[in-house]
C-alpha positions as CSV (number, residue, x, y, z in Angstrom):
1,M,0.0,0.1,0.0
2,A,1.4,3.4,-1.3
3,E,1.9,6.0,1.6
4,R,-0.6,9.0,1.9
5,F,0.3,12.5,1.1
6,K,1.7,14.3,4.1
7,F,2.8,18.0,3.4
8,R,5.4,18.9,6.0
9,L,4.9,22.4,6.1
10,E,1.0,21.9,7.1
11,A,1.7,23.6,10.3
12,V,3.1,26.7,8.6
13,R,0.3,26.4,6.0
14,K,-2.1,26.7,8.8
15,L,-0.1,29.9,10.7
16,R,-0.2,31.7,7.4
17,R,-3.7,31.1,6.7
18,R,-4.6,32.5,10.3
19,A,-2.2,35.5,9.7
20,Q,-4.1,36.2,6.5
21,D,-7.7,35.8,8.1
22,L,-6.5,37.9,11.0
23,Q,-5.3,40.6,8.5
24,Q,-8.7,40.4,6.5
25,R,-10.4,41.2,10.0
26,V,-8.0,44.1,10.9
27,V,-8.7,45.5,7.3
28,A,-12.6,45.2,7.8
29,Q,-12.3,47.2,11.0
30,R,-10.4,49.8,9.3
31,L,-12.6,50.0,6.8
32,R,-15.6,50.2,9.3
33,T,-13.9,53.1,10.7
34,V,-13.1,55.1,7.7
35,V,-16.8,54.7,6.7
36,A,-17.8,55.8,10.4
37,V,-15.9,58.9,9.9
38,Q,-17.2,59.5,6.3
39,D,-20.6,59.3,7.6
40,R,-19.5,62.0,10.7
41,L,-18.3,64.3,7.8
42,S,-21.3,64.0,5.8
43,R,-23.5,64.7,8.9
44,L,-21.3,67.8,9.7
45,Q,-21.6,68.8,6.0
46,R,-25.5,68.4,6.2
47,Q,-25.3,70.6,9.5
48,Q,-23.2,73.2,7.7
49,E,-25.7,73.4,4.7
50,E,-28.5,73.8,7.2
51,A,-26.7,76.4,9.3
52,A,-26.0,78.4,6.2
53,D,-29.5,78.1,5.4
54,S,-30.4,79.4,8.8
55,D,-28.1,82.2,8.4
56,R,-29.6,83.5,5.2
57,I,-32.9,83.6,6.7
58,L,-31.7,85.4,9.5
59,R,-29.9,87.9,7.2
60,S,-32.9,88.5,5.2
61,E,-35.5,89.4,7.9
62,S,-35.9,93.1,8.6
63,A,-34.9,93.1,12.1
64,I,-31.6,91.6,12.9
65,D,-31.2,89.6,15.9
66,L,-27.3,90.1,16.6
67,P,-27.0,87.9,19.6
68,L,-28.8,84.9,17.6
69,L,-26.5,85.8,14.6
70,R,-23.4,85.8,16.3
71,Q,-24.3,82.4,18.1
72,Q,-25.0,81.1,14.9
73,Q,-21.9,82.3,13.5
74,F,-19.9,80.9,16.4
75,Y,-21.9,77.5,15.5
76,R,-20.8,77.3,12.2
77,L,-17.3,78.1,13.4
78,C,-17.3,74.9,15.4
79,L,-18.4,73.1,12.5
80,D,-16.1,73.9,10.7
81,H,-13.5,73.3,13.1
82,Q,-15.1,69.6,13.5
83,M,-15.0,69.5,9.5
84,Q,-11.3,70.1,9.7
85,Q,-10.6,67.8,12.3
86,G,-12.6,65.2,10.7
87,F,-10.9,65.3,7.4
88,L,-7.5,64.9,9.4
89,D,-8.8,62.0,11.2
90,L,-10.0,60.8,7.9
91,S,-6.7,61.0,6.1
92,Q,-5.2,59.0,9.3
93,R,-7.6,56.4,9.1
94,E,-7.4,55.8,5.2
95,R,-3.2,55.7,5.5
96,E,-3.8,53.1,8.2
97,L,-6.0,51.3,6.2
98,A,-3.5,51.5,3.2
99,L,-0.9,50.1,5.2
100,E,-3.4,47.4,6.6
101,R,-4.4,46.6,3.1
102,E,-0.4,46.3,2.1
103,R,-0.1,43.9,5.3
104,L,-3.1,42.0,3.9
105,V,-1.4,41.4,0.2
106,E,1.7,40.2,2.0
107,A,-0.1,37.9,4.2
108,S,-1.7,36.6,1.1
109,R,1.2,36.6,-1.1
110,R,2.9,34.4,1.5
111,L,0.3,32.0,1.8
112,K,-0.1,31.8,-2.0
113,I,3.8,30.7,-1.8
114,I,3.1,27.8,0.5
115,E,0.2,27.0,-1.4
116,K,1.7,26.7,-4.7
117,L,4.7,24.3,-2.9
118,R,2.0,22.2,-1.5
119,E,0.5,21.8,-4.7
120,R,3.8,21.0,-6.5
121,R,4.7,18.9,-3.8
122,L,1.1,17.0,-4.1
123,Q,1.7,16.9,-7.9
124,R,4.8,15.1,-7.4
125,H,3.4,12.4,-4.7
126,Q,0.8,11.7,-7.3
127,T,3.1,11.3,-10.1
128,W,5.3,9.1,-7.4
129,L,1.8,7.3,-6.6
130,R,1.1,6.6,-10.0
131,R,4.5,5.0,-11.3
132,F,4.3,3.4,-8.1
133,E,1.0,1.9,-9.1
134,Q,2.3,1.0,-12.3
135,S,5.3,-0.7,-11.0
136,Q,2.8,-3.0,-8.8
137,M,0.5,-3.6,-11.9
138,D,3.6,-4.4,-14.1
139,E,5.1,-6.6,-11.7
140,V,1.3,-8.6,-11.2
141,A,1.3,-8.8,-15.1
142,S,4.7,-10.4,-15.3
143,Q,4.2,-12.7,-12.5
144,L,1.1,-13.6,-14.2
145,F,2.9,-14.0,-17.8
146,I,5.8,-16.1,-15.9
147,R,3.0,-18.4,-14.1
148,S,1.4,-19.1,-17.5
149,A,4.4,-19.3,-19.4
150,A,5.4,-22.2,-17.0
151,R,1.7,-23.6,-17.1
152,I,1.9,-23.9,-20.9
153,N,5.6,-25.3,-20.3
154,E,4.2,-28.1,-18.0
155,Q,1.5,-28.9,-20.4
156,D,3.7,-29.0,-23.6
157,G,6.4,-31.0,-21.4
158,G,3.5,-33.2,-20.2
159,S,2.0,-34.0,-23.5
């Protein structure tokens, strides 16, 4: 009986697969944070638009409420500041995401290398197995031929 295929680096393959899975989870988490920051920026953008509309309405009134107008301007400045901070945060999160994606590509590349090696060794084993089985079949066929030739010789000698 021929031996089963055993890949000696199976433990390394499993470790690399786990590393790739972990890196995929990290990338997914980073992507979620980027989306969350983008959503926050969208909300801030809508608030800025609403504040600008409110500003226009306040300025169009005949009697301008100065304290309310100052409050509105302060609110818009706060929104602008939050938007600037949001864009800085977004760029930082996107850089982190890009770095994690590079790490994921590297982990995938390392796993692919070991997978290719496994495939080649499996093919080599299957080739060896076919040759082994063929040699066993050849051996059986030659033994059958020798026995049948011996019987024919016995029958010819015995007649």
